[in-house]
VEXTOR-267708 format. One record per residue: residue in three letters; x, y, z of N, C-alpha, C in turn. Coordinates in steps of 0.001 Angstrom, whole numbers, plus 524288, in hexadecimal, padded with zeros to 5 digits. Example, Ala and Ser with C-alpha at 12.3 -4.5 7.8 and 13.67 -1.06 7.14 Angstrom:
BEGIN
ALA833867E9C681E788300C7EE6C81E78833907F31C81E78/SER832327F73681BA8835667FBDC81BE4832648001E81EBE/
# end
This chain:
BEGIN
MET1B5D907DA0861B11B711082A885F7B1B9E0085ED8639A/ILE1BD9E088F6861CE1C05C08CAD865201BEB10922086374/LEU1BD4109558867361BBB009AB78662E1BFFB09E5686817/VAL1C1A60A1D6864A61C5660A5E9866051C2800AB1286589/THR1C2520AE11869C11BF6E0B2F9869A11C2B50B77386BCE/VAL1C2BD0BBBD868E01C5E10C04986A671C2930C49B86CC9/GLY1BD840C3CD86D3D1BA140C7C686F691B8A20CBE386B68/THR1B6EF0D06786D441B4F00D477869CA1B8380D96E869D6/HIS1BCC80D93186C311C02B0DDD086C5C1C1E60DF44866DD/GLU1C2950E445865D91C3CC0E6178608C1C9780E54585EE4/GLN1CCFD0E437862821D2640E331861021D2FC0DD7185F8B/PRO1D5EA0DC5485B611D6AC0D6DD859D21D9810D3C285E05/PHE1D8710CEC585E0F1DB1E0CB278619A1DD840C6DE85E38/ASP1E13B0C88085AE71E39E0C4FF8571C1E6410C051859A0/ARG1E8820C10F85E2C1EB3F0BCCC860E31E7940B83F861F7/LEU1E2DC0B958863C31DF220B52E864FA1DCBE0B2E686003/VAL1DB840B62C85C371D95B0B43A857491DD4E0B09E8549E/GLY1E2390B2358548F1E6550AEE88524C1E6E80A9BE85524/ALA1E64F0A9DB85A3F1E68C0A50085D491E2170A15A85BC0/GLY1DD7B0A38585AD31D90F0A051859131DA4409D92853F4/GLN1DCB20A06B8504D1DE3409E1A84B501E22A099B584C16/ARG1E60D09AA384F5B1EA0B096A38504D1E7AD091CC852E8/ILE1E3F70928E8566B1E16008E27859031DE4408AFD85511/ALA1DB5408DAB851B81D83908AEF84DC51DBB8087AA84A3A/ARG1E000089EF848891E39408723845081E61908282847DC/ALA1E7AB0834184CB61EA5A07F2084FA11E6C007A9E85103/LEU1E1E007BDA852761DE56077C6854511DACB0759585019/GLY1DA160787B84BDB1D66D076B9847D61D0D907679849DC/GLU1CFAD079AC84DA01CA93079C88502C1C7C607ED384EB7/GLU1C29707EC684EF21BFA10838084DD11C0F6087AD851DE/VAL1C28408C3384FF71C397090AD853481C0720953C85127/VAL1BD4D0978E854821BA4E09C34853301BD1A0A0CC855A7/VAL1BE750A4AA852731C1330A94A854561BDA00AE01853C6/GLN1BC510B0678582A1B9A50B57A8582D1BE1A0B956858A7/GLY1BFBA0BB85854261C49D0BE55853E51C4620C43385401/GLY1BFAE0C681854571BF560CC2A854861C2110CEA284FE0/PRO1C4FE0D2EA850C31C7720D5BB84C721CCBF0D39084AB9/SER1CE4A0CF0D84CA81D3640CCE984B451D3B60CBBC8456E/GLY1D8430CCC58433C1D92A0CB9D83DC61DC420C69A83CE2/VAL1DD570C3B6841061E04E0BEDE840951DD0E0BADC83D93/PRO1DF470B879839871DC570B4818369D1DB780AF9B839E5/THR1D6E60AD4B839411D58C0A87883C111D3200A4908383E/PRO1D61D0A2B6834611D3D809F50830631D1F309A0C8326B/ASP1D3EC09858836E41D25D09347838FF1CE15093B283D1B/CYS1CBDC0985D83DB31C7E10995A841B51C2D209B4783F36/GLN1BEA209A8D842141B9D109D56840D31BA690A2A484364/ARG1B9B40A6DA840761BADF0AC15842791B61B0AF9A84249/VAL1B5320B25A846971B13B0B673846D21B3BB0BB238497F/ALA1B2090BFD9848061B4270C48684A8A1B20B0C4FD85014/PHE1ACEF0C4BA850881AA690C536855A81A5DE0C16A855FC/LEU1A4A80BFBB85AA91A0310BC4E85BA319C2D0BF3885EEC/HIS1974D0BEFA85D43193010C0FA860761931C0BE06865A4/PRO191930C06D869EE191D10BDB886F0018F380B85186F07/ASP18AD80B7B286C591884D0B28C86C2918BA00AE9686936/ALA18E090B04F864EE191670ACD5861E6196540AB72864F9/LEU198640AF2E867EF19CEB0AE1C86B3419B910AA1286F61/ALA1971F0AAB3871E11956D0A6F6875E6194D50A18287393/ASP192AB0A13186EDD1920809C2386C431975A099BD86B0D/ALA19AEF09CE0869001A02909AE5867C31A2FE0990C86CA8/ILE1A27F09BF7870DB1A4E709A69875D31A2BA0952D877A4/SER19D9F0946E8771F19B3008F91878F019CC608AE087596/ARG19E2408BCB870A819FB20878486D291A58C0866586D4D/ALA1A8AA08A1086F3A1AE5F0898286F1A1B047085AB8733D/ARG1B462082D9871E81B6FC07F95875E01BB05082D2878D1/LEU1BCB60871E876541C08508AAA878A11BF89090188767A/VAL1BFA909408879E61BF640997E878491C48B09C0F879C0/ILE1C70009E75875E71CBBA0A17E876CC1CA0E0A72787620/THR1CA750AA2C87A471C8230AF5887A481CBD00B38087C61/HIS1CAB30B84D87AE61CD520BCD987D191CBEC0BD1E882E9/GLY1CDFB0C0D8885A81CD160C12688B4B1C8830C48788CD9/GLY1C4950C4EF8897B1BFFA0C81588ACA1BCAE0C56F88EF4/PRO1BB7D0C824893351B8860C5CE897791B3350C398895D3/SER1B06E0C63F892661AB330C463890DF1AB850BF4588DDB/THR1AEFC0BF12889FD1AF830BA44886ED1B1650B5CF88A57/LEU1B5450B6DD88D841B7520B2C2890E31B32B0B0C08949D/SER1B0120B42E896C71ABD40B29A89A3A1A7ED0AF218975D/GLU1A6AF0B08B892961A3020AD7088F821A5290A7F288E77/VAL1AA1E0A79488D301AC820A27F88C2B1AC9509F3389126/LEU1AE1A0A18B8957C1AE3609EAF89A701A8C809CED89C0D/ASP1A4E20A04D89B5119F7E09EDF89C9F19D9309A4F89950/ALA19F7B099ED8947919DE4095AA890FB1A0AF0909089251/GLY1A4BE090EA8958D1A7A808C3F897001AB4B08A52892B6/THR1AC9B08DB788F111B00908C4A88ABB1B5B708D2E88C50/LEU1B919089AE88AAB1BEAF08A4088BA41C08908F4E88925/VAL1C3CA0923D88BEC1C56309761889FF1CB3D0983688AAA/ALA1CD8109AEB886DE1D2D909CEF8873E1D2790A2CC88664/VAL1D50D0A5C6889B11D4B60AB7B8897B1D9DD0ADBA88782/VAL1D9690B10F883831DDDF0B3D88815C1DC7A0B9A38819E/PRO1DDED0BC4C885D61DC6A0C1C5886601DF0F0C54088249/ARG1DC400C937880B51DE7F0CD3087D3F1E2AD0D0288804C/ASP1E6F00D15E87DA01EB600D3F2880121EC110D95E87DB1/PRO1EB730DD76880C61EBF60E2B887E921F1780E3EE87C92/THR1F5730E15A87E9C1FAC20E25A87CAE1FB810E04987725/ARG1F7E50DCF38755D1F8000DADE870061F4070DDA786C84/GLY1F1930E1C586E8E1EDA80E49D86B891E8710E1DC86B23/GLU1E7580DE3E86EC71E28A0DB2C86E971DE1B0DD8A871C4/HIS1DF560E151875151DB590E3D9878501DD790E90D87A41/LEU1DA050EC0E87CA41DB820F13987E991DDF10F10688406/ASP1DC8D0ED05887111DE9D0EC8688C5F1DF620E6BD88DA4/ASP1E1270E5AD892641E2710E048893CF1DE4B0DD8F89719/HIS1D95E0DF43896C01D5610DCE889A191D4B50D70B89906/GLN1D55C0D558894221D4C60CFC3893101D9320CC9C8957B/LEU1DDDF0CEB1895531E2420CC08897DC1E16A0CB9F89DC2/ARG1DF9E0CFDF8A0161DEA30CFD88A5C41DA290CC318A728/PHE1D5F50CC458A4051D17F0C8D88A5141D3100C31E8A4B6/ALA1D5DA0C1BC8A0971D7880BC4489FEF1DB230BA988A45D/ALA1DE9D0BE178A5FE1E22F0BCC78AA471DF360BBF68AF66/SER1DAEA0BEBB8B0111D7D90BE2E8B4E31D4FD0B8FB8B536/LEU1D4390B67F8B0C21D1850B1738B0BE1D52E0AD2A8B28B/
# end
């Protein structure tokens, strides 16, 4: 299973949610998308708006790959679980966040 998570920020992250849909269609593999407020359709994915922290931890432990926003807490949790991770930071120039802290954090890694 591949987990795509956009975190809990109130601005949509349509770019990442759409990527999850394209991955599911291309690979024919189970993709779980925690999509927050995004309105992008994901017919080939299992979709939830938000995951309780325990459910997120469980999904991370079951995933073969986590594709996540650049939130330090989520990224730390994925790394601690030893799960393969790809980071797609939210970009404020695209209306995905209020500032560029995720871009700076990801670049520092």
